[in-house]
C-alpha positions in Angstrom: 0.0 0.0 0.0 1.0 3.7 -0.3 1.6 5.6 2.8 3.1 8.9 4.0 6.2 8.0 6.0 8.2 10.3 8.3 11.7 9.7 7.0 13.4 11.9 9.6 12.5 14.6 12.0 12.0 18.0 10.5 9.9 20.2 8.2 7.1 19.1 5.9 9.6 17.9 3.3 10.3 14.8 5.5 6.8 13.5 4.6 7.4 11.0 1.8 5.1 8.6 -0.1 6.4 5.1 0.1 5.2 1.6 -0.6 4.9 -0.3 2.7 3.4 -3.7 3.7 -0.3 -3.8 4.3 -1.3 -4.1 8.0 -2.7 -7.4 9.1 -5.8 -7.4 11.3 -5.7 -9.3 14.6 -8.5 -11.6 15.7 -10.7 -8.7 16.9 -9.6 -6.1 14.4 -10.9 -5.0 11.0 -8.7 -3.9 8.0 -10.0 -0.7 6.4 -9.5 0.7 2.9 -9.2 4.4 3.8 -11.1 6.9 1.8 -10.2 10.0 3.8 -8.0 11.1 6.7 -7.2 14.5 8.1 -4.4 16.7 9.4 -4.2 17.4 13.2 -1.8 19.5 15.2 -0.4 16.4 16.8 0.8 15.3 13.4 2.9 18.4 13.1 4.5 17.8 16.5 5.2 14.1 15.6 6.9 15.2 12.4 9.2 17.5 14.4 10.0 14.8 16.9 7.9 16.3 19.8 5.1 13.8 20.0 6.2 10.2 19.4 3.9 7.9 17.5 3.5 4.1 18.1 6.5 1.9 17.5 6.8 0.1 14.1 9.0 -0.4 11.1 7.5 2.7 9.4 6.5 5.9 11.1 3.1 6.7 9.5 1.3 9.7 11.0 -2.5 10.2 11.0 -4.9 9.9 14.0 -8.2 9.4 12.2 -9.7 7.8 9.1 -12.9 6.9 7.3 -13.3 4.1 4.8 -14.7 0.6 4.1 -13.9 -2.7 5.8 -11.7 -4.8 3.5 -11.2 -7.8 5.8 -12.1 -8.9 9.4 -10.4 -10.9 12.1 -11.7 -14.3 13.0 -13.5 -13.1 16.2 -15.1 -9.9 14.7 -18.9 -9.7 15.0 -19.8 -6.0 14.8 -18.6 -5.2 11.2 -18.6 -6.9 7.9 -16.6 -6.5 4.7 -17.9 -3.4 2.8 -19.2 -1.6 5.9 -18.5 2.2 6.0 -16.6 2.9 9.3 -14.5 5.7 10.9 -12.4 6.0 14.0 -9.4 7.3 15.8 -6.0 5.5 15.8 -2.6 6.0 17.4 -1.1 6.4 14.0 -1.3 5.1 10.4 -4.1 7.4 9.1 -1.9 8.8 6.2 -2.1 5.5 4.3 -4.3 3.4 2.0 -5.1 0.9 4.7 -5.3 0.7 8.5 -6.3 -1.8 11.2 -8.5 -1.0 14.2 -10.2 -2.9 17.0 -13.8 -3.6 15.9 -15.2 -2.0 19.1 -13.3 1.2 18.4 -14.5 1.5 14.8 -17.8 3.4 14.5 -20.3 3.0 11.7 -20.5 6.2 9.6 -23.9 7.7 10.3 -26.1 9.2 7.7 -25.9 11.9 6.3 -22.1 12.0 6.9 -20.2 10.9 3.8 -16.9 9.1 3.7 -15.5 12.3 2.0 -16.1 14.2 5.3 -16.0 11.4 7.9 -12.2 11.2 7.8 -12.2 14.7 9.4 -14.7 13.9 12.1 -13.5 11.6 14.8 -10.4 13.1 16.3 -11.7 16.6 16.9 -15.2 15.7 17.9 -14.2 13.0 20.4 -11.4 15.3 21.7 -13.8 18.2 22.2 -16.6 16.0 23.7 -14.3 14.2 26.0 -12.7 17.4 27.2 -15.9 19.6 27.6 -18.4 17.0 28.7 -16.8 13.9 30.2 -14.0 15.7 32.0 -15.2 19.3 32.0 -18.8 18.6 33.1 -20.5 20.8 30.5 -24.2 20.5 30.6 -27.3 22.4 29.4 -27.2 26.1 30.4 -23.5 26.1 31.4 -20.8 28.2 29.8 -17.6 27.0 28.1 -14.7 29.0 26.8 -12.7 27.4 24.0 -9.5 28.8 22.5 -8.7 28.6 18.7 -12.5 28.6 18.0 -12.0 28.2 14.2 -9.7 25.2 14.5 -11.0 21.6 14.1 -11.4 21.2 17.8 -12.9 24.7 18.1 -15.5 24.3 15.5 -16.4 20.8 16.9 -16.7 22.4 20.4 -19.1 25.0 19.2 -21.4 22.4 17.6 -21.3 20.1 20.6 -22.1 22.9 23.0 -25.0 24.2 21.0 -26.4 20.6 20.4 -26.6 20.1 24.2 -28.0 23.5 25.0 -24.9 25.0 26.5 -23.4 28.5 25.9 -19.9 28.9 24.4 -17.4 31.7 24.1 -14.5 31.3 21.7 -11.3 33.2 20.8 -10.2 33.5 17.2 -8.4 35.8 14.8 -10.6 38.5 13.3 -10.6 36.9 9.8 -12.1 33.7 11.2 -14.9 35.2 13.3 -17.5 34.5 10.6 -16.9 30.8 10.8 -17.5 30.7 14.6 -20.5 33.0 14.4 -22.1 30.9 11.6 -21.9 27.8 13.9 -23.7 29.6 16.7 -21.0 30.7 19.1 -22.6 32.9 21.7 -19.4 35.1 22.0 -16.5 35.4 19.6 -13.4 37.3 20.9 -10.6 38.6 18.8 -7.6 37.4 20.8 -5.3 40.0 19.1 -7.2 43.1 20.1 -9.6 42.2 22.9 -9.0 41.1 26.5 -10.8 37.7 26.6 -10.9 37.7 30.4 -12.9 41.0 30.4 -15.1 39.8 27.5 -16.0 36.6 29.4 -16.7 38.5 32.6 -19.1 40.8 30.8 -20.9 38.0 29.0 -21.4 35.9 32.1 -22.4 38.7 34.4 -19.2 38.4 36.3 -19.6 34.8 37.3 -17.2 33.2 34.8 -17.4 30.0 32.7 -17.8 26.4 34.0 -15.1 24.9 31.7 -12.2 26.1 29.6 -10.9 24.0 26.7 -7.4 25.3 25.9 -5.0 24.2 23.1 -2.7 27.2 23.6 -1.1 27.0 27.1 1.7 29.4 27.9 0.5 32.7 29.4 -3.1 31.7 28.8 -3.1 29.6 31.9 -3.3 32.4 34.6 -5.9 34.2 32.4 -8.0 31.0 32.0 -8.1 30.8 35.8 -9.4 34.3 36.0 -12.2 33.3 33.6 -13.4 30.4 35.7 -16.4 30.4 38.0 -16.3 28.6 41.4 -15.6 24.9 40.9 -14.7 25.4 37.3 -12.4 23.3 35.3 -9.6 23.9 32.8 -9.0 21.1 30.3 -5.6 21.4 28.7 -5.5 19.5 25.4 -2.6 21.3 23.7 0.4 23.7 24.2 0.7 25.6 20.9 2.3 28.5 22.8 5.2 26.3 23.8 7.1 27.4 26.9 4.9 27.4 30.0 4.9 30.4 32.3 4.8 30.4 36.2 1.4 30.9 37.7 0.1 31.3 41.3 -2.0 28.2 42.3 -3.8 30.4 44.8 -6.2 31.3 42.0 -7.2 27.7 41.5 -7.4 27.2 45.3 -9.7 30.2 45.9 -12.1 29.0 43.2 -11.8 25.4 44.2 -11.1 24.8 40.5 -9.2 22.0 38.7 -6.6 22.0 36.0 -6.7 18.7 34.0 -4.3 17.7 31.3 -5.4 15.1 28.7 -4.5 13.4 25.4 -6.2 10.6 23.5 -3.3 8.8 21.8 -1.6 7.6 25.0 -4.6 6.0 26.6 -5.0 2.2 26.9 -7.0 0.5 24.2 -9.7 -0.4 26.8 -10.2 3.3 27.6 -10.2 4.4 24.0 -12.9 1.8 23.3 -15.0 3.0 26.2 -14.7 6.7 25.2 -15.5 5.9 21.6 -18.6 3.9 22.4 -20.0 6.4 24.9 -19.4 9.2 22.3 -21.2 7.2 19.6 -24.2 6.5 21.9 -24.5 10.1 23.0 -23.4 12.3 20.1 -23.8 10.4 16.8 -27.6 10.9 16.9 -26.8 14.7 16.5 -25.2 13.9 13.1 -28.5 12.7 11.7 -30.1 15.9 12.9 -27.4 18.0 11.2 -26.2 19.5 14.4 -22.8 18.0 14.0 -21.0 18.2 10.7 -17.3 18.8 10.2 -16.2 22.1 8.9 -13.9 21.4 5.9 -11.3 24.0 5.2 -9.5 22.4 2.3 -8.6 19.1 0.7 -5.2 17.6 -0.4 -4.2 14.4 -2.1 -2.1 12.0 -0.1 1.1 12.9 -1.9 0.4 16.6 -1.1 0.5 16.0 2.7 3.6 18.3 3.0 1.5 21.2 1.5 -1.3 20.4 3.9 1.1 20.6 6.9 2.4 23.9 5.6 -1.1 25.3 5.5 -1.8 24.3 9.1 1.6 25.5 10.4 0.8 28.9 8.8 -2.5 29.0 10.7 -4.4 29.5 7.5 -7.1 26.9 8.0 -10.6 27.4 9.5 -11.8 23.9 10.2 -10.3 20.7 9.0 -7.7 19.9 6.4 -8.7 16.7 4.6 -6.4 14.1 3.0 -8.2 12.4 0.1 -6.6 8.9 -0.1 -8.9 6.6 -2.2 
């Protein structure tokens, strides 16, 4: 099969198309012919040697996929050859085929097409797990999400609105229209506005219940200032790089929590549990049209370096799709 292989650590040019052996499904796994995958920030970090992928003879990035089942292991009962499925993986999404445990593969719900489903799982499961499972977001509560026009940001807006919560997001001025069209209650220009003050005004001084942050750095003390009593900050990324000192007294006074999280490093049993709970609670909103991935652009598999360049330049609003089949 063809796959994008990271040949060494470095810039986008180290992403090279190679012929590699097809993966072989285990007894409880399915082999999937991938139709689409998508670019995620973690892929950029992995390429630069800052976020190791799973061990193997070839380092193939890619955390999500959508496609059709090509073969099944001997104990598989939930999927059959030809089924349209999607899911998250620890790596291997930038390839023509991938294997996944049958209980981690989700049936692609109507009206989501395979052309879009490859850009669905990573950001929607990340946003839902952070905001709802760990952050406690429910109907009527407030969330603050940074990088509101990113894949995770656009998914967060849709999830919050689908469950009747309110959401504030930060984004560059040129991307505000994307967030507003999705129904964000408050869109803040991080370059020209003080988001702490904007959140305080919008919530009547009480603050938000949960912050989903992909930035880190000097956002942390300001995120604490945005919290209401018993609020939670869920840290899912550190795009700002170097952390800054902060006074934990702010967390203490608000009886708040700071929680760090990733999906890739979790045991397979936990990934299966998260996936199945997400499917039960959130996939019905796909049928209603409340959840639909925002597609920024599409690239062929061989053009993965250009796709990485677009994301590194922060040009995308929504997901960058890799068309593989």
